[in-house]
N, C-alpha and C positions, 0 to 999 in steps of 0.2 A: 626710131621709136616715137611714141606719142610725145608731142610738145608738152613738157612739164611746166606747170606754172611755178612761179617763185614762192619760196617761203621766206618772208622778210621779217626782221624785227624792226619795229618802229617805236622810238622812244624819244623823249626830250631829256637832255642832260645839261648840266652846267659845265663850267670850264674845267672842273676836276672830275668829270664823268659821273657826278652824283645824280641820282634819279629819284631819291625818296627820303622822307623823314616822317616817322610816326604814322606810317600808312597813308601819307598824303604827298602831294607834290610840294616840294620845299619852297618854291618861289611864289610870288603873288600871281593871281589869276592872269594868265597870258592868253588873251583872246586870239591873237594872231596864230599862236602855236596850236590852240585848240581847233581853230578853223581849218588850218592846214591839215591837221590830223584827221579831222572829219572828212574833208574833201578827198584826201588820199585813200582812206580806208572804205569809203562809201561803196556799198554793193559787194564788198568782199567778205571774207571770213576773219573775225578777230578772235584770237586765242589768248587766254590769260590765266594766271593762277588765281586761287581763291582770294588772296589778300588784295590783289588788284581789282577783282570783282567787287569786294567789299568797299573799296575806296571810290568806286564810280558814283558820281552824283546822280546820274540817270542810268537806270538799268532796265532792260538790256539796251546796249547802244543801238539806236534805231537804224533801219535799213542796212543792217549787216547781220551776218550769221554769227551769233555769240556762242563761244565755246569756253567752258571753264574746266581746267585740268585740276581735279581734286579727288582725293580718295575718301573724303568725308562728306562732301556736300551732296545734298539731295537734289534730285531733278526739280527744276522749276520751269514755269511757263516762259517760253521765249528763249530758252537757252538749252544747250546740250552740255551735259557733264560727262567728262571722260576721265576714267581712272588713269593714273600715271603709267601703270604697267602695260596698258594697251594703247597708250598714246601714239607710239611710233607706227604701229600697224594702221591705226586710224588716219594718221597724217599722210601716209602714202596714197590713200584713197582721196583724202581732202585736197591735196595739192594738185590733183588732176582736175578738180572741179573749177576752181577760180583762184584768184590771188589770196594768199593766206598771210595774215599779219599777226605776229606775236607782239602783244602790247605790254608785256610784263607779267610778273616781276622778274627780279634778278635770278631766282632759282630756276624758273621756267627757261629763261634765256640760257643760263650756264649749262643746264642739263641737256639742252637741245642744240648747242653749237654745231654738232655734226650735221644737222639737217637744215640749219639756217643758211640760206644762200647769200643774203645781203642784210646789212644794217642801214637803216635810214634814221639818222640822228638829227633832231632839231636842236640847235645849240642855244641854250639860254645864257645870255651874257652874265658873267659874274660867278662868284663862288658862294654857294648857300650852305647852310649848316646841315649837310646830308648825313644820313646813317647808311644809306644803301648806294652802292656804286656799281656801275658796269665794269666787267673785267677788262679794263683798258689794254693791259699788256697782251692778254690773250687775243683780243680783237685785233690789235696791231700786228700780231704775229701770224694770224690766220686769214686776215682780210687786208685788202688794199683800198685806200681812199681813191675813188675814181671820179668823184664829183663833189665840189664844195661850192655851193652857190646859193643865192638868195631866191626863195620861192615866195612871192608876195612879201610879207613882212618878216619872214622867218629865214634864218640861215640854216641850210640843211647839208650835212655831210653824208655822203652815200659811200658805203664800203661794200666791196664784193669779195667773195672767197678767192684766195690766191690759187 
């Protein structure tokens, strides 16, 4: 069959797999992580939920196709809005085009574990006062850690589906 591109989740998390608090990143601005994220996702497709979209300091993310999954958001310049009920059918088309990165939030990730091939997690040292956590146990049961190394200034764990 046709070589299918990967659908990957790419997120930063702390030692407790925490990813967010109050609609923002819970740790101080991490330039190295943001640089790694930008370099990794450049020229690809980034998919996010509405709250993640709202939290972005710059919108849309430049030099990437921006897709927001939302049932309430109106179409805006520079982004594509997809309703959640047609998301899966749209994804099968998208993942043939280029690399697809799901960048958050938690609901989008949890609802789409069946179609996420890999998790790329940049590990932020320490434990922050997070409200939102990745489903660690579910990820550990469904994926295996195949790479854990330093990329530039960032430590990145890469998990692939078992």
